Backbone as a chain_set.jsonl record, in Angstrom:
{"seq": "XXXXXXXXXXXXXXXXXXXXXXXXXXXXXXXXXXXXXXXXXXXXXXXXXXXXXXXXXXXXXXXXXXXXXXXXXXXXXXXXXXXXXXXXXXXXXXXXXXXXXXXXXXXXXX", "coords": {"N": [[144.692, 94.68, 38.94], [145.497, 94.631, 41.616], [148.156, 95.572, 41.447], [147.695, 98.214, 40.599], [146.405, 99.274, 42.852], [148.449, 98.975, 44.696], [150.43, 100.666, 43.606], [149.051, 103.057, 43.794], [149.112, 103.504, 46.528], [151.796, 104.085, 46.829], [151.975, 106.515, 45.461], [150.252, 108.065, 47.03], [151.774, 108.159, 49.325], [153.917, 109.635, 48.375], [152.788, 112.097, 48.104], [153.093, 113.84, 50.213], [155.169, 116.471, 51.371], [157.04, 116.187, 53.485], [157.477, 113.435, 53.597], [158.569, 113.062, 51.058], [160.948, 114.464, 51.412], [162.166, 112.884, 53.357], [162.669, 110.591, 51.82], [164.503, 111.681, 50.016], [166.565, 112.274, 51.808], [167.364, 109.726, 52.461], [168.649, 108.82, 50.228], [171.419, 108.616, 50.152], [172.022, 106.524, 51.775], [171.429, 104.327, 54.629], [169.586, 105.517, 57.471], [169.122, 106.086, 60.936], [166.056, 106.088, 62.796], [165.988, 108.17, 64.685], [167.961, 109.893, 63.663], [166.721, 110.71, 61.344], [164.487, 112.029, 62.386], [165.75, 114.161, 63.67], [166.27, 115.907, 61.626], [164.051, 117.379, 61.11], [161.557, 119.798, 62.052], [159.439, 118.771, 63.501], [157.462, 116.642, 65.629], [158.784, 113.592, 67.09], [156.925, 111.377, 67.117], [155.334, 112.144, 64.919], [157.144, 111.931, 62.804], [157.546, 109.194, 62.962], [155.033, 108.29, 62.129], [155.058, 109.178, 59.47], [157.184, 107.61, 58.511], [156.059, 105.081, 58.843], [154.019, 105.164, 56.94], [155.527, 105.394, 54.592], [156.843, 102.944, 54.739], [154.666, 101.153, 54.606], [153.894, 101.681, 52.02], [155.941, 100.531, 50.764], [158.192, 101.953, 50.075], [160.332, 102.441, 51.627], [162.66, 100.462, 53.501], [163.131, 98.677, 56.56], [165.364, 97.854, 59.226], [166.423, 96.261, 62.183], [168.872, 97.198, 64.498], [170.292, 96.423, 67.235], [168.889, 98.486, 69.607], [168.029, 100.287, 67.805], [166.265, 101.442, 64.893], [166.862, 101.156, 61.575], [166.463, 102.852, 58.55], [166.063, 102.497, 55.03], [166.166, 103.562, 51.642], [163.937, 102.247, 49.274], [164.79, 102.088, 46.471], [164.514, 100.838, 43.931], [161.841, 100.003, 43.898], [160.54, 102.489, 44.072], [161.409, 103.645, 41.667], [160.251, 101.876, 39.812], [157.462, 102.225, 40.253], [157.08, 104.993, 39.69], [158.201, 105.083, 37.156], [156.508, 103.354, 35.644], [154.165, 104.864, 35.686], [154.967, 107.249, 34.342], [155.653, 106.113, 31.891], [153.169, 105.28, 30.998], [151.738, 107.666, 30.846], [153.247, 109.594, 29.424], [154.764, 108.35, 27.15], [156.364, 109.019, 24.915], [158.076, 111.002, 25.867], [159.67, 109.569, 27.632], [161.115, 107.928, 25.899], [162.476, 109.908, 24.402], [164.039, 111.123, 26.437], [165.597, 108.966, 27.233], [167.046, 108.593, 24.9], [168.479, 111.003, 24.844], [170.01, 110.695, 27.188], [171.55, 108.512, 26.455], [172.958, 109.618, 24.291], [174.421, 111.598, 25.637], [176.005, 110.001, 27.326], [177.543, 108.628, 25.451], [178.899, 110.776, 24.31], [180.461, 111.604, 26.467], [182.22, 109.492, 26.717], [183.889, 109.677, 24.533]], "CA": [[144.035, 95.559, 39.899], [146.338, 94.684, 42.806], [149.293, 96.453, 41.17], [147.208, 99.595, 40.589], [146.173, 99.671, 44.244], [149.775, 99.041, 45.288], [151.08, 101.892, 43.133], [148.309, 104.208, 44.335], [149.663, 103.724, 47.867], [153.093, 104.748, 46.68], [151.75, 107.916, 45.095], [149.705, 108.753, 48.207], [152.914, 108.408, 50.213], [154.734, 110.689, 47.771], [152.045, 113.366, 48.071], [153.465, 114.7, 51.342], [156.541, 116.982, 51.231], [157.923, 115.636, 54.521], [157.856, 112.086, 53.167], [159.498, 113.19, 49.924], [162.248, 114.877, 51.961], [162.746, 111.7, 53.991], [163.214, 109.761, 50.744], [165.73, 112.344, 49.539], [167.596, 112.123, 52.835], [167.806, 108.331, 52.459], [169.287, 108.442, 48.964], [172.841, 108.327, 50.352], [172.196, 105.346, 52.627], [170.573, 104.133, 55.797], [169.572, 106.447, 58.604], [168.312, 105.669, 62.078], [164.839, 106.887, 62.961], [166.35, 109.395, 65.402], [168.681, 110.775, 62.74], [165.72, 111.287, 60.439], [163.68, 112.965, 63.177], [166.566, 115.344, 63.969], [166.313, 116.775, 60.438], [162.756, 118.047, 60.944], [161.054, 120.57, 63.193], [158.166, 118.2, 63.933], [157.666, 115.683, 66.718], [159.213, 112.232, 66.783], [155.785, 110.552, 66.721], [154.909, 112.519, 63.563], [158.103, 111.304, 61.888], [157.238, 107.757, 62.986], [153.857, 108.068, 61.263], [155.515, 109.327, 58.082], [157.979, 106.426, 58.188], [155.128, 103.948, 58.725], [153.339, 105.303, 55.644], [156.517, 105.051, 53.571], [157.079, 101.504, 54.825], [153.467, 100.486, 54.086], [153.919, 101.866, 50.562], [157.133, 99.794, 50.324], [159.183, 102.896, 49.538], [161.492, 102.301, 52.5], [162.776, 99.219, 54.256], [163.694, 98.913, 57.89], [166.009, 96.731, 59.896], [166.79, 96.567, 63.564], [170.267, 97.039, 64.909], [170.194, 96.695, 68.666], [167.633, 99.173, 69.927], [167.758, 101.284, 66.756], [165.646, 101.013, 63.64], [167.508, 101.818, 60.44], [165.617, 102.919, 57.359], [166.767, 102.633, 53.759], [165.331, 103.821, 50.472], [163.652, 101.136, 48.368], [164.922, 102.841, 45.225], [163.982, 100.125, 42.768], [160.373, 100.069, 43.999], [160.166, 103.856, 43.723], [161.65, 103.824, 40.228], [159.266, 101.094, 39.063], [156.149, 102.89, 40.352], [157.093, 106.263, 38.966], [158.486, 104.766, 35.76], [155.29, 102.85, 34.996], [153.247, 105.984, 35.512], [155.469, 108.097, 33.261], [155.565, 105.364, 30.642], [151.766, 105.257, 30.574], [151.234, 109.017, 30.611], [154.013, 110.302, 28.39], [155.781, 107.408, 26.657], [157.302, 109.663, 23.993], [159.08, 111.71, 26.665], [160.595, 108.571, 28.169], [162.002, 107.538, 24.795], [163.348, 111.038, 24.089], [165.015, 111.294, 27.516], [166.535, 107.848, 27.155], [167.919, 108.876, 23.761], [169.39, 112.07, 25.266], [170.971, 110.131, 28.142], [172.449, 107.669, 25.675], [173.828, 110.537, 23.542], [175.347, 112.227, 26.601], [176.966, 108.99, 27.758], [178.467, 108.375, 24.332], [179.731, 111.974, 24.168], [181.421, 111.633, 27.572], [183.209, 108.431, 26.533], [184.81, 109.98, 23.44]], "C": [[144.883, 95.73, 41.165], [147.507, 95.641, 42.612], [148.862, 97.913, 41.182], [146.99, 100.111, 42.002], [147.505, 99.873, 44.954], [150.488, 100.33, 44.889], [150.355, 103.135, 43.633], [148.805, 104.535, 45.736], [150.994, 104.437, 47.818], [152.903, 106.221, 46.344], [151.111, 108.703, 46.233], [150.844, 109.086, 49.177], [153.775, 109.553, 49.693], [154.06, 112.058, 47.794], [152.487, 114.337, 49.167], [154.915, 115.164, 51.23], [157.51, 116.452, 52.288], [158.389, 114.244, 54.114], [158.798, 112.126, 51.964], [160.887, 113.59, 50.418], [162.928, 113.705, 52.648], [163.373, 110.799, 52.927], [164.493, 110.371, 50.189], [166.872, 112.159, 50.53], [168.171, 110.705, 52.849], [168.564, 107.935, 51.195], [170.764, 108.087, 49.131], [173.092, 107.14, 51.28], [171.272, 105.354, 53.826], [170.713, 105.26, 56.813], [168.712, 105.846, 59.705], [167.112, 106.603, 62.193], [165.145, 108.214, 63.665], [167.093, 110.391, 64.53], [167.712, 111.456, 61.776], [164.927, 112.35, 61.183], [164.441, 114.251, 63.456], [166.595, 116.344, 62.813], [165.046, 117.611, 60.261], [162.343, 118.758, 62.223], [159.656, 120.086, 63.583], [158.473, 117.098, 64.939], [158.127, 114.319, 66.204], [158.051, 111.331, 66.381], [155.258, 110.885, 65.319], [155.84, 111.898, 62.526], [157.843, 109.804, 61.827], [156.042, 107.434, 62.106], [154.246, 108.19, 59.79], [156.309, 108.091, 57.644], [157.092, 105.193, 58.022], [154.395, 103.983, 57.387], [154.289, 104.932, 54.517], [156.801, 103.548, 53.562], [155.887, 100.734, 54.258], [153.395, 100.58, 52.566], [155.115, 101.151, 49.931], [158.174, 100.687, 49.656], [160.431, 102.958, 50.404], [161.478, 100.91, 53.113], [163.336, 99.574, 55.623], [164.366, 97.645, 58.387], [166.419, 97.192, 61.282], [168.273, 96.3, 63.775], [170.31, 97.417, 66.381], [168.847, 97.323, 68.975], [167.278, 100.253, 68.909], [167.047, 100.645, 65.578], [166.282, 101.846, 62.539], [166.602, 101.721, 59.226], [166.492, 103.111, 56.128], [165.745, 102.853, 52.646], [165.158, 102.536, 49.666], [163.616, 101.73, 46.957], [164.333, 102.152, 44.012], [162.461, 100.183, 42.746], [159.89, 101.457, 43.573], [160.304, 104.073, 42.225], [160.619, 103.078, 39.389], [157.903, 101.786, 39.077], [156.091, 104.154, 39.512], [157.317, 106.011, 37.475], [157.271, 104.243, 35.011], [154.315, 103.979, 34.714], [153.693, 106.87, 34.349], [155.378, 107.395, 31.911], [154.144, 105.344, 30.102], [151.279, 106.637, 30.153], [151.96, 109.716, 29.473], [155.126, 109.421, 27.844], [156.792, 108.044, 25.711], [158.409, 110.391, 24.746], [160.112, 110.745, 27.221], [161.606, 108.182, 27.095], [162.97, 108.671, 24.471], [164.415, 111.224, 25.168], [166.05, 110.186, 27.488], [167.535, 108.093, 26.012], [168.933, 109.958, 24.124], [170.44, 111.541, 26.237], [172.013, 109.311, 27.398], [173.451, 108.543, 24.918], [174.857, 111.182, 24.46], [176.403, 111.245, 27.057], [177.995, 108.724, 26.672], [179.41, 109.546, 24.131], [180.795, 112.045, 25.244], [182.517, 110.603, 27.379], [184.221, 108.757, 25.454], [185.937, 110.88, 23.88]], "O": [[144.978, 96.827, 41.716], [147.819, 96.431, 43.502], [149.576, 98.764, 41.713], [147.347, 101.246, 42.317], [147.672, 100.823, 45.719], [151.079, 101.006, 45.732], [150.989, 104.163, 43.871], [148.911, 105.706, 46.1], [151.289, 105.288, 48.656], [153.6, 107.078, 46.887], [151.395, 109.89, 46.391], [150.868, 110.163, 49.774], [154.3, 110.347, 50.473], [154.708, 113.07, 47.528], [152.267, 115.543, 49.044], [155.806, 114.342, 51.017], [158.695, 116.286, 51.999], [159.564, 113.911, 54.268], [159.719, 111.314, 51.866], [161.893, 113.107, 49.898], [164.144, 113.545, 52.535], [164.484, 110.301, 53.111], [165.458, 109.656, 49.921], [168.012, 111.915, 50.135], [169.332, 110.508, 53.208], [169.071, 106.816, 51.109], [171.306, 107.33, 48.326], [174.243, 106.79, 51.544], [170.455, 106.256, 54.01], [171.774, 105.858, 56.99], [167.707, 105.185, 59.441], [167.15, 107.75, 61.748], [164.618, 109.258, 63.28], [166.88, 111.598, 64.642], [167.87, 112.63, 61.442], [164.719, 113.449, 60.667], [163.843, 115.327, 63.478], [166.915, 117.515, 63.019], [164.975, 118.453, 59.366], [162.73, 118.37, 63.325], [158.794, 120.886, 63.949], [159.622, 116.675, 65.076], [157.893, 113.95, 65.054], [158.164, 110.589, 65.405], [154.787, 109.995, 64.611], [155.387, 111.399, 61.496], [157.913, 109.208, 60.752], [156.037, 106.417, 61.413], [153.809, 107.391, 58.961], [156.123, 107.59, 56.535], [157.346, 104.356, 57.156], [154.178, 102.939, 56.772], [153.899, 104.229, 53.585], [156.977, 102.952, 52.499], [156.07, 99.77, 53.514], [152.895, 99.67, 51.904], [155.281, 101.167, 48.712], [158.934, 100.246, 48.793], [161.466, 103.465, 49.974], [160.433, 100.269, 53.227], [163.936, 100.632, 55.812], [163.994, 96.529, 58.023], [166.72, 98.364, 61.508], [168.832, 95.314, 63.294], [170.358, 98.598, 66.726], [167.798, 96.768, 68.648], [166.35, 101.035, 69.116], [167.209, 99.456, 65.305], [166.245, 103.076, 62.567], [166.053, 100.664, 58.915], [167.518, 103.79, 56.171], [164.61, 102.382, 52.718], [166.129, 101.823, 49.409], [162.557, 101.854, 46.341], [163.724, 102.797, 43.159], [161.86, 100.388, 41.692], [158.94, 101.577, 42.8], [159.407, 104.627, 41.589], [160.163, 103.59, 38.367], [157.263, 101.919, 38.034], [155.166, 104.352, 38.724], [156.692, 106.655, 36.633], [157.026, 104.639, 33.871], [153.714, 104.045, 33.642], [152.893, 107.202, 33.474], [155.059, 108.023, 30.902], [153.935, 105.385, 28.889], [150.497, 106.763, 29.211], [151.326, 110.367, 28.643], [156.305, 109.71, 28.051], [157.958, 107.65, 25.701], [159.559, 110.392, 24.307], [161.299, 111.067, 27.275], [162.807, 108.116, 27.356], [164.162, 108.426, 24.284], [165.58, 111.459, 24.845], [167.239, 110.431, 27.692], [168.727, 107.826, 26.156], [170.105, 109.858, 23.762], [171.617, 111.887, 26.134], [173.208, 109.404, 27.677], [174.646, 108.251, 24.901], [176.029, 111.299, 24.102], [177.576, 111.604, 27.168], [179.188, 108.61, 26.954], [180.585, 109.353, 23.819], [181.911, 112.492, 24.982], [183.642, 110.814, 27.833], [185.309, 108.181, 25.443], [186.8, 111.228, 23.074]]}, "num_chains": 1, "name": "protein.A"}
């Protein structure tokens, strides 16, 4: 039951397009809160709320560096939550995609 509640928080966090964009922006590495805010036409406090929701859902991590807060994508957590959902909803698709990826990798190596 705890895991279901935990994953529900992740999906609630993913429901907002601004939060999804923040996650995309973090895919290449850490960004300071100010750098994230500069990418959006909304107020700094609004971005802070979005970041707090992502942090509460454990989709981002934060660390302090001096007076800055740096955020990073918690990619493994995101992959686990989404992967479990897809595995439960459409397990055949997961197997087929894995087979296609495997075939593509083998084709590239030859």
